[in-house]
All heavy atoms as an XYZ file, in Angstrom:
678
protein
N    -144.379   -161.009     57.366
C    -144.789   -160.260     58.515
C    -146.259   -160.573     58.820
O    -147.092   -160.592     57.931
C    -144.609   -158.782     58.235
C    -144.684   -157.974     59.465
S    -144.544   -156.282     59.009
C    -143.199   -155.741     59.846
N    -146.560   -160.813     60.102
C    -147.919   -161.164     60.514
C    -148.745   -159.890     60.694
O    -148.242   -158.847     61.082
C    -147.881   -161.943     61.813
N    -150.025   -160.040     60.411
C    -150.928   -158.898     60.569
C    -151.183   -158.656     62.054
O    -151.342   -159.588     62.830
C    -152.233   -159.174     59.846
N    -151.196   -157.405     62.438
C    -151.474   -157.040     63.822
C    -152.961   -156.774     63.973
O    -153.540   -156.006     63.195
C    -150.695   -155.770     64.219
O    -149.310   -155.993     63.936
C    -150.887   -155.442     65.659
N    -153.581   -157.403     64.953
C    -155.009   -157.212     65.214
C    -155.149   -156.180     66.326
O    -154.618   -156.344     67.417
C    -155.680   -158.531     65.622
C    -157.146   -158.300     65.948
C    -155.512   -159.554     64.531
N    -155.842   -155.122     66.017
C    -156.094   -154.079     67.018
C    -157.518   -154.272     67.525
O    -158.474   -154.179     66.751
C    -155.923   -152.678     66.416
C    -154.498   -152.518     65.896
C    -156.262   -151.613     67.446
C    -154.277   -151.244     65.127
N    -157.684   -154.581     68.819
C    -159.047   -154.790     69.327
C    -159.838   -153.480     69.313
O    -159.339   -152.437     69.711
C    -158.824   -155.297     70.750
C    -157.456   -154.843     71.119
C    -156.669   -154.736     69.845
N    -161.071   -153.557     68.810
C    -161.941   -152.388     68.782
C    -162.981   -152.554     69.872
O    -163.592   -153.616     70.000
C    -162.635   -152.279     67.418
C    -163.393   -151.005     67.244
C    -162.721   -149.829     66.949
C    -164.761   -150.963     67.377
C    -163.416   -148.644     66.787
C    -165.465   -149.793     67.216
C    -164.788   -148.617     66.923
N    -163.181   -151.531     70.688
C    -164.166   -151.665     71.774
C    -165.575   -151.849     71.209
O    -166.083   -150.974     70.525
C    -164.036   -150.370     72.555
C    -163.230   -149.448     71.724
C    -162.529   -150.243     70.691
N    -166.171   -152.981     71.494
C    -167.486   -153.313     70.939
C    -168.604   -152.446     71.498
O    -169.636   -152.300     70.880
C    -167.810   -154.790     71.187
C    -166.981   -155.755     70.341
S    -167.140   -155.448     68.569
C    -168.830   -155.887     68.298
N    -168.398   -151.853     72.671
C    -169.471   -151.031     73.223
C    -169.649   -149.739     72.426
O    -170.622   -149.032     72.596
C    -169.206   -150.720     74.704
C    -168.028   -149.831     74.943
N    -166.740   -150.320     74.982
C    -167.942   -148.504     75.151
C    -165.898   -149.320     75.209
N    -166.595   -148.207     75.320
N    -168.704   -149.436     71.541
C    -168.831   -148.230     70.722
C    -169.514   -148.508     69.385
O    -169.795   -147.589     68.639
C    -167.462   -147.617     70.495
C    -166.829   -147.121     71.767
C    -165.576   -146.361     71.459
N    -164.886   -146.014     72.684
C    -164.945   -144.816     73.248
N    -165.663   -143.874     72.693
N    -164.301   -144.566     74.360
N    -169.764   -149.760     69.067
C    -170.404   -150.126     67.817
C    -171.911   -150.078     68.020
O    -172.442   -150.692     68.947
C    -169.963   -151.536     67.360
C    -170.692   -151.948     66.098
C    -168.470   -151.584     67.181
N    -172.602   -149.355     67.143
C    -174.061   -149.245     67.262
C    -174.689   -150.615     67.041
O    -174.339   -151.324     66.098
C    -174.597   -148.248     66.248
N    -175.577   -150.991     67.902
C    -176.274   -152.260     67.776
C    -175.526   -153.431     68.376
O    -176.043   -154.541     68.391
N    -174.326   -153.226     68.868
C    -173.577   -154.317     69.487
C    -174.173   -154.619     70.853
O    -174.642   -153.713     71.550
C    -172.104   -153.932     69.629
N    -174.215   -155.881     71.235
C    -174.768   -156.203     72.558
C    -173.896   -155.597     73.661
O    -172.667   -155.621     73.582
C    -174.733   -157.730     72.600
C    -173.742   -158.121     71.573
C    -173.739   -157.046     70.531
N    -174.563   -155.034     74.641
C    -173.841   -154.402     75.748
C    -173.650   -155.411     76.860
O    -174.571   -156.147     77.206
C    -174.613   -153.202     76.273
C    -174.760   -152.114     75.222
C    -175.369   -150.902     75.830
N    -174.415   -150.363     76.785
C    -173.839   -149.181     76.675
N    -174.144   -148.413     75.675
N    -172.992   -148.758     77.582
N    -172.478   -155.421     77.393
C    -172.184   -156.307     78.514
C    -172.699   -155.663     79.793
O    -172.521   -154.472     80.011
C    -170.686   -156.545     78.619
N    -173.366   -156.441     80.603
C    -173.857   -155.946     81.879
C    -172.696   -155.987     82.861
O    -172.157   -157.049     83.147
C    -175.039   -156.792     82.392
C    -175.504   -156.297     83.735
C    -176.170   -156.769     81.389
N    -172.316   -154.817     83.346
C    -171.161   -154.750     84.231
C    -171.549   -154.492     85.678
O    -170.712   -154.533     86.552
C    -170.203   -153.642     83.779
O    -170.922   -152.409     83.764
C    -169.648   -153.939     82.403
N    -172.807   -154.218     85.928
C    -173.256   -153.925     87.284
C    -173.757   -155.214     87.914
O    -174.571   -155.918     87.328
C    -174.375   -152.870     87.274
C    -174.876   -152.590     88.669
C    -173.891   -151.605     86.601
N    -173.286   -155.511     89.098
C    -173.762   -156.710     89.782
C    -175.136   -156.448     90.380
O    -175.532   -155.308     90.611
C    -172.782   -157.113     90.887
O    -172.869   -156.222     91.962
N    -175.844   -157.489     90.624
C    -177.183   -157.364     91.211
C    -177.147   -157.417     92.731
O    -178.181   -157.390     93.375
C    -178.065   -158.487     90.684
C    -178.189   -158.471     89.180
C    -179.570   -158.105     88.804
N    -179.705   -158.090     87.359
C    -180.202   -157.067     86.710
N    -180.592   -156.013     87.358
N    -180.322   -157.095     85.415
N    -175.976   -157.479     93.315
C    -175.857   -157.603     94.768
C    -176.309   -156.345     95.489
O    -176.660   -156.395     96.656
C    -174.415   -157.918     95.145
N    -176.336   -155.204     94.819
C    -176.683   -153.947     95.470
C    -178.186   -153.697     95.518
O    -178.634   -152.798     96.212
C    -176.006   -152.791     94.747
C    -176.568   -152.547     93.390
N    -176.285   -153.361     92.326
C    -177.408   -151.602     92.932
C    -176.932   -152.920     91.267
N    -177.618   -151.856     91.598
N    -178.995   -154.442     94.799
C    -180.420   -154.151     94.701
C    -181.175   -154.207     96.025
O    -181.975   -153.321     96.286
C    -181.067   -155.038     93.656
C    -180.668   -154.651     92.250
C    -181.329   -155.490     91.196
O    -182.080   -156.413     91.554
O    -181.085   -155.233     90.015
N    -180.972   -155.198     96.902
C    -181.698   -155.167     98.174
C    -181.367   -153.922     99.006
O    -182.238   -153.345     99.639
C    -181.235   -156.440     98.880
C    -180.809   -157.341     97.798
C    -180.247   -156.435     96.735
N    -180.116   -153.504     98.950
C    -179.717   -152.317     99.702
C    -180.414   -151.086     99.123
O    -180.897   -150.236     99.856
C    -178.207   -152.156     99.627
C    -177.673   -151.025    100.436
C    -176.175   -151.043    100.476
N    -175.627   -151.680     99.290
C    -174.724   -151.131     98.512
N    -174.237   -149.965     98.791
N    -174.267   -151.780     97.459
N    -180.497   -150.997     97.796
C    -181.163   -149.863     97.172
C    -182.659   -149.880     97.456
O    -183.279   -148.825     97.576
C    -180.902   -149.852     95.670
C    -179.469   -149.539     95.266
C    -179.332   -149.557     93.761
C    -179.021   -148.210     95.828
N    -183.254   -151.052     97.571
C    -184.668   -151.133     97.929
C    -184.880   -150.577     99.331
O    -185.845   -149.861     99.584
C    -185.152   -152.571     97.837
N    -183.966   -150.888    100.243
C    -184.067   -150.351    101.600
C    -183.922   -148.845    101.614
O    -184.627   -148.146    102.349
N    -183.039   -148.326    100.787
C    -182.862   -146.875    100.693
C    -184.134   -146.234    100.155
O    -184.562   -145.185    100.634
C    -181.639   -146.535     99.814
C    -181.583   -145.053     99.486
C    -180.361   -146.974    100.489
N    -184.759   -146.862     99.173
C    -186.004   -146.328     98.610
C    -187.115   -146.314     99.649
O    -187.900   -145.368     99.712
C    -186.418   -147.145     97.395
N    -187.182   -147.348    100.472
C    -188.194   -147.384    101.532
C    -187.952   -146.271    102.532
O    -188.883   -145.552    102.921
C    -188.194   -148.761    102.215
C    -188.749   -149.819    101.265
C    -188.999   -148.736    103.514
C    -188.569   -151.237    101.742
N    -186.714   -146.099    102.949
C    -186.395   -145.018    103.889
C    -186.692   -143.651    103.296
O    -187.217   -142.764    103.982
C    -184.924   -145.090    104.302
C    -184.549   -146.220    105.242
C    -183.048   -146.235    105.475
C    -185.288   -146.086    106.557
N    -186.377   -143.478    102.027
C    -186.657   -142.207    101.363
C    -188.164   -141.937    101.342
O    -188.613   -140.809    101.553
C    -186.084   -142.232     99.957
C    -186.062   -140.886     99.298
C    -185.371   -140.948     97.968
N    -183.943   -141.159     98.200
C    -183.127   -141.723     97.336
N    -183.573   -142.145     96.182
N    -181.850   -141.863     97.610
N    -188.961   -142.979    101.105
C    -190.416   -142.823    101.126
C    -190.937   -142.450    102.503
O    -191.813   -141.596    102.641
N    -190.384   -143.096    103.544
C    -190.781   -142.735    104.915
C    -190.444   -141.287    105.226
O    -191.264   -140.564    105.790
C    -190.086   -143.628    105.930
C    -190.610   -145.016    106.046
C    -191.768   -145.512    105.527
C    -189.987   -146.079    106.744
N    -191.884   -146.828    105.839
C    -190.809   -147.206    106.598
C    -188.811   -146.197    107.466
C    -190.498   -148.435    107.160
C    -188.499   -147.413    108.008
C    -189.333   -148.520    107.863
N    -189.239   -140.870    104.868
C    -188.829   -139.489    105.146
C    -189.697   -138.491    104.405
O    -190.070   -137.454    104.949
C    -187.356   -139.296    104.790
C    -186.366   -140.017    105.687
C    -184.953   -139.875    105.150
C    -186.447   -139.496    107.110
N    -190.040   -138.811    103.154
C    -190.912   -137.927    102.384
C    -192.291   -137.822    103.027
O    -192.862   -136.733    103.153
C    -191.029   -138.475    100.965
C    -190.994   -137.408     99.924
C    -191.055   -137.976     98.525
N    -189.709   -138.324     98.091
C    -189.375   -139.478     97.533
N    -190.261   -140.401     97.323
N    -188.138   -139.707     97.168
N    -192.825   -138.968    103.460
C    -194.148   -138.986    104.088
C    -194.124   -138.238    105.420
O    -195.018   -137.443    105.726
C    -194.592   -140.432    104.297
C    -196.036   -140.566    104.722
C    -196.470   -142.020    104.792
N    -196.232   -142.699    103.533
C    -195.584   -143.865    103.437
N    -195.142   -144.481    104.501
N    -195.398   -144.432    102.269
N    -193.092   -138.468    106.216
C    -192.989   -137.791    107.510
C    -192.833   -136.282    107.328
O    -193.395   -135.500    108.077
C    -191.828   -138.339    108.310
C    -192.043   -139.718    108.840
C    -193.207   -140.436    108.837
C    -191.070   -140.546    109.466
N    -193.013   -141.668    109.408
C    -191.702   -141.759    109.807
C    -189.722   -140.388    109.760
C    -191.039   -142.795    110.442
C    -189.063   -141.426    110.381
C    -189.723   -142.605    110.719
N    -192.073   -135.891    106.327
C    -191.890   -134.465    106.064
C    -193.213   -133.819    105.655
O    -193.535   -132.713    106.108
C    -190.849   -134.288    104.969
O    -190.675   -132.942    104.669
N    -193.981   -134.497    104.828
C    -195.280   -133.968    104.416
C    -196.223   -133.864    105.610
O    -196.949   -132.869    105.758
C    -195.892   -134.854    103.335
N    -196.220   -134.870    106.480
C    -197.071   -134.815    107.679
C    -196.663   -133.665    108.590
O    -197.500   -132.993    109.176
C    -196.970   -136.126    108.453
C    -197.694   -137.266    107.808
C    -197.528   -138.518    108.643
N    -198.019   -139.694    107.945
C    -197.711   -140.926    108.271
N    -196.906   -141.158    109.282
N    -198.196   -141.926    107.590
N    -195.352   -133.450    108.735
C    -194.864   -132.383    109.601
C    -195.264   -131.014    109.053
O    -195.681   -130.134    109.790
C    -193.335   -132.491    109.729
C    -192.744   -131.564    110.723
C    -193.187   -131.929    112.136
N    -193.269   -130.724    112.909
C    -194.287   -130.372    113.659
N    -195.317   -131.149    113.793
N    -194.273   -129.253    114.314
N    -195.135   -130.831    107.729
C    -195.544   -129.562    107.110
C    -197.039   -129.337    107.284
O    -197.471   -128.222    107.601
C    -195.196   -129.561    105.625
C    -193.762   -129.246    105.330
C    -193.546   -128.971    103.846
N    -194.100   -129.997    102.966
C    -193.460   -131.093    102.582
N    -192.231   -131.311    103.003
N    -194.044   -131.957    101.786
N    -197.832   -130.398    107.102
C    -199.279   -130.262    107.268
C    -199.623   -129.921    108.709
O    -200.451   -129.038    108.961
C    -199.983   -131.549    106.848
C    -201.503   -131.539    106.968
C    -202.100   -130.507    106.028
C    -202.062   -132.915    106.694
N    -198.992   -130.597    109.661
C    -199.265   -130.316    111.074
C    -198.871   -128.900    111.439
O    -199.524   -128.250    112.260
C    -198.513   -131.310    111.953
N    -197.820   -128.387    110.819
C    -197.393   -127.018    111.091
C    -198.387   -126.012    110.508
O    -198.641   -124.960    111.099
C    -196.006   -126.797    110.486
C    -195.410   -125.450    110.780
C    -194.126   -125.236    110.023
N    -194.397   -125.304    108.590
C    -193.600   -125.853    107.697
N    -192.470   -126.409    108.077
N    -193.916   -125.872    106.432
N    -198.994   -126.330    109.363
C    -199.885   -125.390    108.677
C    -201.342   -125.474    109.133
O    -202.083   -124.497    108.995
C    -199.832   -125.621    107.169
C    -198.469   -125.300    106.592
O    -197.690   -124.586    107.258
O    -198.179   -125.779    105.477
N    -201.775   -126.612    109.650
C    -203.193   -126.789    110.010
C    -203.735   -125.747    110.988
O    -204.830   -125.227    110.768
C    -203.424   -128.200    110.566
C    -203.662   -129.290    109.538
C    -203.740   -130.647    110.231
C    -204.925   -129.035    108.745
N    -203.050   -125.422    112.070
C    -203.640   -124.456    113.005
C    -203.863   -123.065    112.411
O    -204.683   -122.303    112.918
C    -202.612   -124.383    114.142
C    -201.837   -125.636    114.050
C    -201.817   -125.979    112.600
N    -203.184   -122.741    111.326
C    -203.304   -121.403    110.749
C    -204.263   -121.344    109.569
O    -204.459   -120.286    108.988
C    -201.910   -120.904    110.321
C    -200.952   -120.846    111.466
C    -199.956   -121.797    111.600
C    -201.065   -119.868    112.436
C    -199.079   -121.760    112.659
C    -200.195   -119.821    113.508
C    -199.196   -120.767    113.623
N    -204.867   -122.483    109.218
C    -205.833   -122.498    108.118
C    -207.171   -121.935    108.574
O    -207.561   -122.082    109.737
C    -206.025   -123.927    107.592
C    -204.854   -124.478    106.867
S    -205.250   -126.113    106.206
C    -203.719   -126.525    105.422
N    -207.873   -121.298    107.645
C    -209.197   -120.765    107.968
C    -210.201   -121.911    108.047
O    -209.946   -123.015    107.565
C    -209.648   -119.763    106.885
O    -209.785   -120.464    105.650
C    -208.651   -118.618    106.737
N    -211.347   -121.624    108.644
C    -212.395   -122.643    108.756
C    -212.892   -123.079    107.375
O    -213.236   -124.242    107.176
C    -213.561   -122.123    109.600
C    -213.183   -121.994    111.069
O    -212.296   -122.755    111.515
O    -213.758   -121.136    111.755
N    -212.921   -122.147    106.419
C    -213.354   -122.489    105.063
C    -212.355   -123.455    104.408
O    -212.757   -124.407    103.738
C    -213.496   -121.223    104.202
C    -214.623   -120.303    104.621
C    -214.262   -119.398    105.802
O    -213.043   -119.262    106.110
O    -215.179   -118.863    106.411
N    -211.069   -123.208    104.601
C    -210.053   -124.092    104.035
C    -210.128   -125.474    104.684
O    -210.018   -126.500    103.998
C    -208.648   -123.496    104.239
O    -208.628   -122.175    103.718
C    -207.595   -124.336    103.555
N    -210.314   -125.506    105.994
C    -210.446   -126.786    106.687
C    -211.676   -127.547    106.203
O    -211.630   -128.771    106.039
C    -210.502   -126.575    108.198
C    -209.201   -126.096    108.843
C    -209.439   -125.757    110.304
C    -208.120   -127.129    108.692
N    -212.777   -126.821    105.956
C    -213.985   -127.467    105.444
C    -213.733   -128.046    104.048
O    -214.268   -129.110    103.704
C    -215.142   -126.482    105.417
N    -212.905   -127.360    103.250
C    -212.584   -127.866    101.911
C    -211.840   -129.198    101.974
O    -212.023   -130.055    101.097
C    -211.727   -126.856    101.145
C    -212.532   -125.661    100.674
O    -213.785   -125.742    100.672
O    -211.908   -124.642    100.305
N    -210.994   -129.393    102.966
C    -210.263   -130.650    103.091
C    -210.989   -131.652    103.978
O    -210.505   -132.758    104.192
C    -208.817   -130.429    103.601
C    -208.007   -129.649    102.588
C    -208.797   -129.772    104.953
N    -212.146   -131.262    104.509
C    -212.975   -132.193    105.266
C    -212.617   -132.317    106.737
O    -212.835   -133.374    107.325
N    -212.068   -131.264    107.323
C    -211.707   -131.292    108.743
C    -212.414   -130.172    109.492
O    -212.623   -129.094    108.953
C    -210.194   -131.104    108.922
C    -209.281   -132.219    108.443
C    -207.828   -131.786    108.572
C    -209.514   -133.479    109.233
N    -212.757   -130.451    110.727
C    -213.265   -129.393    111.597
C    -212.067   -128.763    112.314
O    -210.946   -129.267    112.247
C    -214.255   -129.974    112.616
O    -213.568   -130.832    113.521
N    -212.291   -127.681    113.019
C    -211.206   -127.018    113.748
C    -210.640   -127.958    114.821
O    -209.429   -128.051    114.990
C    -211.734   -125.716    114.370
C    -210.787   -124.969    115.260
C    -209.559   -124.436    114.584
N    -209.879   -123.546    113.488
C    -208.968   -123.085    112.640
N    -207.714   -123.428    112.781
N    -209.308   -122.312    111.650
N    -211.512   -128.693    115.521
C    -211.049   -129.608    116.565
C    -210.218   -130.748    115.971
O    -209.189   -131.138    116.535
C    -212.246   -130.171    117.333
N    -210.663   -131.297    114.826
C    -209.893   -132.354    114.167
C    -208.536   -131.834    113.690
O    -207.525   -132.527    113.788
C    -210.673   -132.915    112.982
C    -211.877   -133.740    113.362
C    -212.714   -134.115    112.153
O    -212.734   -133.356    111.173
O    -213.333   -135.192    112.210
N    -208.511   -130.609    113.194
C    -207.260   -130.025    112.723
C    -206.274   -129.850    113.875
O    -205.086   -130.135    113.737
C    -207.523   -128.686    112.043
N    -206.756   -129.400    115.009
C    -205.870   -129.227    116.164
C    -205.379   -130.574    116.693
O    -204.234   -130.698    117.121
C    -206.574   -128.433    117.256
C    -206.868   -126.973    116.903
C    -207.665   -126.294    118.020
C    -205.593   -126.209    116.603
N    -206.265   -131.586    116.639
C    -205.842   -132.926    117.059
C    -204.774   -133.481    116.109
O    -203.798   -134.089    116.555
C    -207.051   -133.865    117.119
N    -204.959   -133.269    114.809
C    -203.966   -133.718    113.828
C    -202.647   -132.976    114.011
O    -201.576   -133.557    113.879
C    -204.479   -133.495    112.404
C    -205.568   -134.442    111.973
C    -205.061   -135.841    111.695
O    -203.968   -135.968    111.130
O    -205.762   -136.787    112.055
N    -202.708   -131.697    114.304
C    -201.493   -130.901    114.478
C    -200.726   -131.323    115.729
O    -199.502   -131.230    115.765
C    -201.846   -129.419    114.553
N    -201.417   -131.816    116.741
C    -200.763   -132.225    117.972
C    -200.215   -133.637    117.958
O    -199.474   -134.038    118.850
N    -200.567   -134.403    116.943
C    -200.134   -135.793    116.840
C    -198.695   -135.853    116.340
O    -198.292   -135.067    115.488
C    -201.064   -136.501    115.853
C    -200.890   -137.969    115.737
C    -201.939   -138.588    114.820
N    -202.212   -137.835    113.615
C    -201.455   -137.873    112.527
N    -200.398   -138.631    112.489
N    -201.767   -137.162    111.467
N    -197.883   -136.779    116.849
C    -196.504   -136.923    116.346
C    -196.498   -137.265    114.856
O    -197.355   -138.004    114.371
C    -195.927   -138.077    117.165
C    -196.796   -138.190    118.361
C    -198.159   -137.704    117.959
N    -195.523   -136.744    114.132
C    -195.495   -136.907    112.680
C    -195.293   -138.345    112.237
O    -195.631   -138.708    111.119
C    -194.426   -136.006    112.053
C    -193.018   -136.389    112.408
C    -192.327   -137.297    111.649
C    -192.406   -135.826    113.502
C    -191.030   -137.635    111.966
C    -191.107   -136.168    113.838
C    -190.419   -137.071    113.072
N    -194.747   -139.190    113.088
C    -194.485   -140.587    112.675
C    -195.713   -141.470    112.836
O    -195.706   -142.601    112.414
C    -193.305   -141.166    113.449
C    -193.484   -141.165    114.938
C    -194.133   -142.110    115.680
C    -193.025   -140.189    115.853
N    -194.104   -141.771    117.004
C    -193.419   -140.593    117.155
C    -192.307   -138.999    115.717
C    -193.136   -139.856    118.282
C    -192.016   -138.269    116.854
C    -192.435   -138.695    118.107
N    -196.788   -140.951    113.450
C    -198.018   -141.727    113.583
C    -198.991   -141.328    112.486
O    -199.296   -140.146    112.316
C    -198.661   -141.478    114.950
C    -197.877   -142.012    116.108
C    -198.543   -141.713    117.427
O    -199.518   -140.989    117.496
N    -198.000   -142.281    118.485
N    -199.502   -142.311    111.764
C    -200.463   -142.038    110.712
C    -201.796   -141.681    111.350
O    -202.226   -142.281    112.325
C    -200.619   -143.248    109.806
N    -202.441   -140.687    110.789
C    -203.758   -140.270    111.286
C    -204.876   -140.941    110.527
O    -204.662   -141.749    109.616
N    -206.104   -140.603    110.892
C    -207.279   -141.197    110.258
C    -207.393   -140.774    108.795
O    -207.932   -141.506    107.976
C    -208.533   -140.785    111.018
N    -206.859   -139.597    108.449
C    -207.012   -139.080    107.089
C    -205.805   -139.398    106.198
O    -205.797   -138.986    105.040
C    -207.248   -137.575    107.137
C    -208.512   -137.197    107.826
N    -209.742   -137.388    107.278
C    -208.732   -136.708    109.081
C    -210.678   -136.999    108.128
N    -210.092   -136.596    109.223
N    -204.809   -140.074    106.712
C    -203.627   -140.416    105.895
C    -203.978   -141.540    104.950
O    -204.639   -142.508    105.305
C    -202.449   -140.861    106.778
C    -201.759   -139.685    107.435
O    -201.949   -138.549    106.950
O    -201.067   -139.889    108.436
N    -203.480   -141.423    103.716
C    -203.746   -142.451    102.707
C    -202.881   -143.680    102.933
O    -203.256   -144.788    102.629
C    -203.489   -141.893    101.309
N    -201.687   -143.482    103.461
C    -200.793   -144.637    103.670
C    -200.197   -144.613    105.048
O    -199.896   -143.646    105.639
C    -199.680   -144.612    102.638
């Protein structure tokens, strides 16, 4: 009688090399998603700031380096346009 060989899944053995099963074809698409996510995050932050600026006190505006006129100008600007004080 011949011996029966039962295959053991190698991915369950500690220290066994893992086979890469994910293709790299999806990476450019994921990079595009990451860029869009960054834009949405930045636009959301600008929109929240524009909504809050008119209600800040003069002392708070001075702490962030804006005058009342600059704050109102920033609040009136569309959120998709970067202002003078935006880092990116």
